[in-house]
PALOSE-765371 format. One record per residue (C-alpha): x, y negated, z negated; residue in one letter. Coordinates in pm, whole numbers, plus 50000, padded with zeros to 5 digits. Each point is the difference from the previous one (the first is absolute). Layout:
% residues N
+-------+-------+-------+----+
:     x :     y :     z : aa :
+-------+-------+-------+----+
:     X :     Y :     Z :  a :
...
+-------+-------+-------+----+
% end
This chain:
% residues 361
+-------+-------+-------+----+
:     x :     y :     z : aa :
+-------+-------+-------+----+
: 49985 : 50022 : 50005 :  m :
: 50156 : 49627 : 50086 :  r :
: 50115 : 49781 : 49717 :  d :
: 49684 : 49798 : 49859 :  e :
: 50227 : 49799 : 49777 :  t :
: 50060 : 49746 : 50295 :  i :
: 49609 : 49934 : 50018 :  v :
: 49872 : 49740 : 49744 :  d :
: 49624 : 49988 : 50100 :  t :
: 49799 : 50263 : 49808 :  a :
: 49827 : 50233 : 50241 :  w :
: 49780 : 50327 : 49949 :  v :
: 49962 : 50324 : 50250 :  e :
: 49783 : 50291 : 49990 :  v :
: 50212 : 50319 : 50038 :  l :
: 49704 : 50244 : 49951 :  s :
: 49642 : 49959 : 49963 :  g :
: 49921 : 49828 : 50316 :  m :
: 49816 : 50163 : 50273 :  g :
: 49915 : 50284 : 49765 :  e :
: 49868 : 50143 : 49670 :  k :
: 50344 : 50082 : 49920 :  g :
: 50263 : 49925 : 49730 :  p :
: 50022 : 49636 : 49877 :  a :
: 50346 : 49847 : 49986 :  c :
: 50055 : 49644 : 50089 :  i :
: 50347 : 49786 : 50015 :  r :
: 50030 : 49675 : 49819 :  l :
: 50298 : 49773 : 50038 :  w :
: 49989 : 49749 : 49764 :  t :
: 50287 : 49767 : 50143 :  g :
: 50236 : 50168 : 49745 :  k :
: 49922 : 50372 : 49969 :  a :
: 49787 : 50253 : 50170 :  l :
: 49722 : 50151 : 49829 :  w :
: 49763 : 50303 : 50084 :  v :
: 49629 : 50004 : 49919 :  l :
: 49852 : 50349 : 49939 :  d :
: 50175 : 50336 : 50104 :  v :
: 49730 : 50232 : 50110 :  g :
: 49966 : 50345 : 50184 :  v :
: 49705 : 50123 : 50169 :  g :
: 49699 : 50039 : 49963 :  p :
: 50049 : 50244 : 50285 :  e :
: 50324 : 50237 : 49959 :  a :
: 50120 : 49906 : 50321 :  t :
: 50094 : 49640 : 49833 :  s :
: 50291 : 50021 : 49792 :  p :
: 50188 : 49710 : 49832 :  f :
: 50305 : 49900 : 50205 :  n :
: 50301 : 49945 : 49750 :  p :
: 50156 : 49734 : 50233 :  q :
: 49711 : 49769 : 49929 :  w :
: 50198 : 49929 : 49667 :  l :
: 50318 : 49925 : 50184 :  e :
: 50131 : 49657 : 49883 :  g :
: 49731 : 49934 : 49750 :  a :
: 50056 : 49932 : 49641 :  s :
: 49666 : 50025 : 49840 :  r :
: 49680 : 50199 : 50061 :  v :
: 49634 : 49876 : 49899 :  f :
: 49718 : 50273 : 49985 :  v :
: 49618 : 49868 : 50011 :  t :
: 49840 : 50334 : 49850 :  h :
: 50075 : 50356 : 49953 :  d :
: 49797 : 50168 : 50294 :  h :
: 50257 : 50235 : 50213 :  i :
: 49965 : 49778 : 50302 :  d :
: 50154 : 49709 : 49799 :  h :
: 50226 : 50183 : 49757 :  i :
: 50089 : 50334 : 50137 :  g :
: 50357 : 49873 : 50107 :  g :
: 50095 : 49908 : 49669 :  a :
: 50240 : 50267 : 49970 :  a :
: 50214 : 49860 : 50259 :  h :
: 49973 : 49694 : 49811 :  v :
: 50155 : 50154 : 49680 :  v :
: 50256 : 50188 : 50204 :  a :
: 50133 : 49649 : 50120 :  e :
: 50019 : 49864 : 49635 :  g :
: 49769 : 49730 : 50115 :  l :
: 49755 : 49819 : 49731 :  p :
: 49632 : 50061 : 50032 :  i :
: 49764 : 49721 : 49913 :  h :
: 49641 : 50104 : 49907 :  c :
: 49733 : 50005 : 49741 :  t :
: 50042 : 50226 : 49706 :  a :
: 49715 : 50215 : 50118 :  e :
: 50156 : 50048 : 50329 :  t :
: 50340 : 50086 : 49818 :  a :
: 49832 : 50321 : 49891 :  y :
: 50024 : 50140 : 50327 :  a :
: 50373 : 49910 : 50091 :  l :
: 50245 : 50297 : 49959 :  p :
: 50232 : 50040 : 49738 :  p :
: 50319 : 49781 : 50030 :  g :
: 49813 : 49703 : 50130 :  a :
: 50098 : 49674 : 49880 :  e :
: 49669 : 49820 : 49926 :  i :
: 49964 : 49629 : 49984 :  h :
: 49642 : 49930 : 49872 :  l :
: 49744 : 49750 : 50158 :  l :
: 49692 : 49869 : 49835 :  p :
: 49682 : 50135 : 50144 :  n :
: 49901 : 49633 : 49981 :  t :
: 50272 : 49702 : 49993 :  g :
: 50315 : 49878 : 50126 :  q :
: 50365 : 50120 : 50027 :  t :
: 50302 : 49810 : 50109 :  v :
: 50274 : 50219 : 50146 :  i :
: 50296 : 49855 : 50169 :  d :
: 49847 : 49681 : 50013 :  g :
: 49679 : 50113 : 50179 :  v :
: 49669 : 49960 : 49817 :  t :
: 49792 : 50349 : 50046 :  i :
: 49619 : 49970 : 49923 :  t :
: 49822 : 50326 : 49935 :  t :
: 49632 : 50068 : 49960 :  g :
: 49803 : 50308 : 49944 :  r :
: 49880 : 50136 : 50368 :  n :
: 49666 : 50178 : 49931 :  g :
: 50142 : 50307 : 50132 :  h :
: 50194 : 50205 : 49757 :  a :
: 50111 : 50039 : 49645 :  l :
: 50311 : 49739 : 49967 :  g :
: 49949 : 49892 : 50361 :  g :
: 50116 : 49660 : 50080 :  v :
: 50006 : 49775 : 50282 :  w :
: 50354 : 49791 : 50039 :  f :
: 49999 : 49615 : 50070 :  h :
: 50350 : 49893 : 50087 :  f :
: 50080 : 49582 : 49965 :  d :
: 50215 : 50028 : 50315 :  l :
: 49970 : 49769 : 50288 :  g :
: 49603 : 49902 : 50004 :  e :
: 49952 : 50300 : 49823 :  g :
: 49964 : 50379 : 50072 :  l :
: 49700 : 50217 : 49890 :  f :
: 50030 : 50381 : 50010 :  f :
: 49679 : 50173 : 49864 :  s :
: 50094 : 50368 : 50031 :  g :
: 49664 : 50164 : 49948 :  d :
: 49734 : 49808 : 49883 :  w :
: 49619 : 49974 : 49940 :  s :
: 49791 : 49742 : 49871 :  e :
: 49688 : 50259 : 49956 :  e :
: 50101 : 50217 : 49714 :  s :
: 49799 : 50032 : 49665 :  e :
: 50292 : 50164 : 49869 :  w :
: 50310 : 49785 : 50082 :  f :
: 50029 : 49640 : 49966 :  a :
: 50124 : 49761 : 50260 :  f :
: 50185 : 49679 : 49960 :  d :
: 49992 : 49736 : 50283 :  r :
: 50343 : 49921 : 50140 :  p :
: 50160 : 49660 : 50045 :  p :
: 50020 : 49841 : 50351 :  p :
: 50243 : 50154 : 50230 :  a :
: 50061 : 49901 : 50377 :  h :
: 50139 : 50339 : 50086 :  t :
: 49746 : 50274 : 49895 :  a :
: 50060 : 50404 : 50041 :  l :
: 49647 : 50152 : 49941 :  i :
: 49886 : 50343 : 49958 :  d :
: 49768 : 50072 : 50299 :  a :
: 49957 : 50368 : 49922 :  s :
: 49641 : 49968 : 50137 :  y :
: 50098 : 49834 : 50317 :  h :
: 49703 : 49819 : 50111 :  l :
: 49742 : 50195 : 49793 :  d :
: 49778 : 49748 : 49814 :  d :
: 49771 : 50216 : 49776 :  i :
: 49998 : 49898 : 49661 :  p :
: 50006 : 50235 : 49707 :  q :
: 49635 : 49954 : 49925 :  e :
: 49925 : 50156 : 50314 :  q :
: 50269 : 50258 : 49947 :  r :
: 49826 : 50077 : 49654 :  k :
: 49666 : 50047 : 50142 :  d :
: 50126 : 50242 : 50260 :  a :
: 50171 : 50235 : 49750 :  l :
: 49666 : 49966 : 49770 :  d :
: 49793 : 50102 : 50314 :  k :
: 50261 : 50294 : 50068 :  m :
: 49966 : 50127 : 49605 :  l :
: 49612 : 49969 : 50025 :  a :
: 50018 : 50262 : 50301 :  q :
: 50211 : 50239 : 49788 :  r :
: 49828 : 50005 : 49626 :  p :
: 50131 : 50343 : 49971 :  d :
: 50351 : 50147 : 50001 :  g :
: 50336 : 49844 : 49910 :  q :
: 50192 : 49726 : 50173 :  i :
: 50375 : 49937 : 49981 :  l :
: 50143 : 49636 : 50025 :  f :
: 50373 : 50031 : 50046 :  p :
: 50161 : 49663 : 49896 :  v :
: 50323 : 49835 : 49893 :  p :
: 50011 : 49989 : 49617 :  p :
: 50105 : 49639 : 50000 :  s :
: 49751 : 49878 : 50277 :  g :
: 49639 : 50065 : 50033 :  r :
: 49932 : 50293 : 49753 :  a :
: 49881 : 49755 : 49729 :  g :
: 49756 : 49780 : 50212 :  e :
: 49871 : 50327 : 50177 :  l :
: 49938 : 50161 : 49660 :  a :
: 49825 : 49669 : 49873 :  l :
: 49770 : 50020 : 50324 :  h :
: 49930 : 50369 : 49968 :  l :
: 49932 : 50007 : 49642 :  m :
: 49680 : 49834 : 50074 :  r :
: 49915 : 50304 : 50248 :  k :
: 50066 : 50308 : 49805 :  g :
: 50268 : 50187 : 49835 :  d :
: 50343 : 49889 : 50033 :  v :
: 50339 : 50167 : 49888 :  s :
: 50361 : 49899 : 50060 :  i :
: 50300 : 50190 : 50008 :  d :
: 50268 : 49916 : 49742 :  d :
: 50244 : 49810 : 50265 :  t :
: 49694 : 49766 : 50058 :  c :
: 49934 : 49990 : 49639 :  r :
: 50348 : 49912 : 49888 :  q :
: 50010 : 49691 : 50291 :  a :
: 49640 : 49865 : 49891 :  i :
: 50110 : 50012 : 49623 :  t :
: 50323 : 49828 : 50076 :  r :
: 49802 : 49768 : 50204 :  a :
: 49760 : 49914 : 49716 :  l :
: 50283 : 49925 : 49763 :  e :
: 50142 : 49735 : 50221 :  t :
: 49712 : 49765 : 49967 :  g :
: 50028 : 49911 : 50347 :  t :
: 49682 : 50128 : 50168 :  l :
: 49652 : 49861 : 50052 :  s :
: 49789 : 50015 : 49709 :  e :
: 49775 : 50272 : 50161 :  a :
: 50286 : 50222 : 49947 :  s :
: 49939 : 50061 : 49635 :  s :
: 49704 : 50217 : 50082 :  q :
: 50248 : 50305 : 50095 :  l :
: 50103 : 50021 : 49648 :  a :
: 49716 : 50286 : 49945 :  t :
: 50167 : 50211 : 50265 :  l :
: 50325 : 49982 : 49826 :  l :
: 49937 : 50228 : 49712 :  g :
: 49867 : 50303 : 50201 :  c :
: 50212 : 50270 : 50151 :  a :
: 50002 : 50051 : 50367 :  f :
: 49691 : 50237 : 50129 :  d :
: 50046 : 50158 : 50315 :  p :
: 49602 : 50082 : 50012 :  t :
: 49895 : 49646 : 49990 :  a :
: 49810 : 49836 : 50264 :  q :
: 50282 : 49750 : 50097 :  f :
: 50363 : 50078 : 50001 :  l :
: 50228 : 49730 : 50015 :  i :
: 50347 : 50134 : 50052 :  c :
: 50365 : 49921 : 50093 :  d :
: 50121 : 49999 : 50288 :  t :
: 49830 : 49783 : 50253 :  p :
: 50054 : 50244 : 50313 :  n :
: 49936 : 50299 : 49756 :  a :
: 50348 : 50109 : 50125 :  d :
: 50119 : 50070 : 49635 :  a :
: 49891 : 49958 : 49626 :  g :
: 49643 : 50094 : 49883 :  m :
: 49846 : 49913 : 50309 :  a :
: 50194 : 50260 : 50208 :  w :
: 49925 : 50256 : 49746 :  q :
: 49651 : 49935 : 49989 :  i :
: 49964 : 50010 : 50406 :  v :
: 50199 : 50329 : 49973 :  q :
: 49776 : 50149 : 49760 :  g :
: 49682 : 49890 : 50190 :  w :
: 50182 : 50161 : 50335 :  r :
: 50055 : 50325 : 49832 :  d :
: 49654 : 50061 : 49871 :  n :
: 49833 : 49888 : 50290 :  g :
: 49826 : 49680 : 49852 :  r :
: 50197 : 49728 : 50232 :  l :
: 49765 : 49848 : 50209 :  g :
: 49705 : 50183 : 49860 :  d :
: 49895 : 49875 : 49614 :  d :
: 50347 : 49821 : 49965 :  a :
: 50110 : 49710 : 50213 :  l :
: 50332 : 49785 : 50012 :  v :
: 49891 : 49649 : 50088 :  l :
: 50277 : 49775 : 50099 :  f :
: 49992 : 49619 : 49953 :  t :
: 50314 : 49872 : 50097 :  g :
: 50280 : 50028 : 50286 :  h :
: 49994 : 50386 : 50097 :  m :
: 50347 : 50167 : 50092 :  t :
: 50010 : 50327 : 50218 :  a :
: 49962 : 50207 : 49708 :  h :
: 49676 : 49812 : 49858 :  a :
: 49862 : 50024 : 50362 :  r :
: 50042 : 50382 : 50017 :  a :
: 49829 : 50048 : 49658 :  i :
: 49710 : 49764 : 50123 :  a :
: 49966 : 50212 : 50292 :  a :
: 49927 : 50297 : 49799 :  q :
: 49797 : 49845 : 49723 :  g :
: 50016 : 49620 : 49971 :  g :
: 49879 : 49660 : 50074 :  l :
: 50133 : 49657 : 50028 :  f :
: 49847 : 49714 : 49839 :  v :
: 50214 : 49683 : 49979 :  r :
: 50007 : 49818 : 49656 :  w :
: 50143 : 49659 : 50044 :  n :
: 50354 : 49975 : 49849 :  v :
: 50132 : 49766 : 50261 :  h :
: 49850 : 49656 : 50137 :  p :
: 49747 : 50008 : 50277 :  p :
: 50053 : 49747 : 50287 :  l :
: 49805 : 49727 : 49827 :  t :
: 50227 : 50009 : 49694 :  d :
: 50283 : 49989 : 50227 :  q :
: 49915 : 49695 : 50137 :  i :
: 49904 : 49853 : 49689 :  n :
: 50325 : 50069 : 49856 :  m :
: 50178 : 49835 : 50302 :  i :
: 49775 : 49665 : 49955 :  e :
: 50058 : 49998 : 49620 :  a :
: 50370 : 50018 : 50038 :  l :
: 50015 : 49758 : 50280 :  g :
: 50211 : 50243 : 50215 :  a :
: 50129 : 49861 : 50310 :  r :
: 50148 : 50342 : 50087 :  r :
: 49889 : 50370 : 49898 :  y :
: 50057 : 50378 : 50057 :  a :
: 49746 : 50271 : 49977 :  p :
: 50146 : 50287 : 49838 :  l :
: 49931 : 50339 : 49980 :  f :
: 49788 : 50044 : 50314 :  c :
: 50061 : 50162 : 50321 :  s :
: 49906 : 49708 : 50238 :  q :
: 50103 : 49661 : 49853 :  p :
: 49999 : 49831 : 50322 :  e :
: 49603 : 50025 : 49988 :  d :
: 49999 : 49728 : 49777 :  y :
: 50086 : 49763 : 50302 :  l :
: 49659 : 50057 : 50097 :  l :
: 49842 : 49870 : 49657 :  e :
: 49909 : 49648 : 50029 :  s :
: 49931 : 49910 : 49659 :  r :
: 50365 : 50031 : 49921 :  i :
: 50197 : 49674 : 50088 :  t :
: 50319 : 50118 : 49849 :  a :
: 50289 : 50128 : 50258 :  d :
: 50028 : 50386 : 49984 :  l :
: 50336 : 50141 : 49921 :  i :
: 50093 : 50349 : 50133 :  l :
: 50350 : 50157 : 50019 :  h :
: 50197 : 49660 : 50004 :  e :
: 50190 : 49878 : 49731 :  r :
: 49796 : 49676 : 49835 :  s :
: 50207 : 49715 : 49855 :  a :
: 49851 : 49847 : 49669 :  l :
+-------+-------+-------+----+
% end
């Protein structure tokens, strides 16, 4: 990589996560040092972390603990680089990590740069980043403003915005998603439904919703994450309603099962699927219901005995547009979707589209 020290102007460049639902990795040149924002893998097995992305970097910042944002952290540890993240995200880091804690909400000054963090409404300990460089850089990581479970904090203005566009131009709000889920549940009053989830993600709010519909049981991994979440005091007020579930042991006979992992490729979710498949229940009186991005493994399960009903954990299009406007952004990059060039056709966005080019701040 060329010597960046001769360039005084801060810039940002998307290394991975542009034009695909792939690993998040951003390079940020502060004018003095090279920082890396997020170090993801996957979510597909064909999308590994490239260790060369760390070349020349002095620090790494991680928005949250989902694999497509943190899965390459072992390479960061091997390089001996400090990792800046919240205390909750730090739980997911590999042994030996040099951890520098960031607040869920607040400001931190590192090497003369003011970094503002705020809760991203998407994951336990998940935050967005605002860097006081140039006219301001906002990196959302993943975010949602529709959660009953996770709180969301408004970011300060920024003229450059790298935003979560995982749902591309889809503009269906969460209330309609909930209605669709409820209608599906009403059509299947009997039998069991497994909801594979990321424990630090939608596990809590799905449990909140399903408690109003029937008997819910959460596996130990999700229980631990939810318990830790409640202890942080950083969630929405509705989250306290889940306390009643935490004292109950996992019951595999419950109507609704909320289990790790989100694609049912490991953990209790995979054990449940295997058991249902072995005894002939999968697709009969036992259904696997996927609510987020599905890998090839998840799609294979769904073909045998599953459905997909989206539960919003990323912003629909209107929220993306509103974020760009609220930031006062002049440039933006829609991340984590397969066809970002489609945003050129969206007349409601007046900011300039950033694709793969390096953008000065």
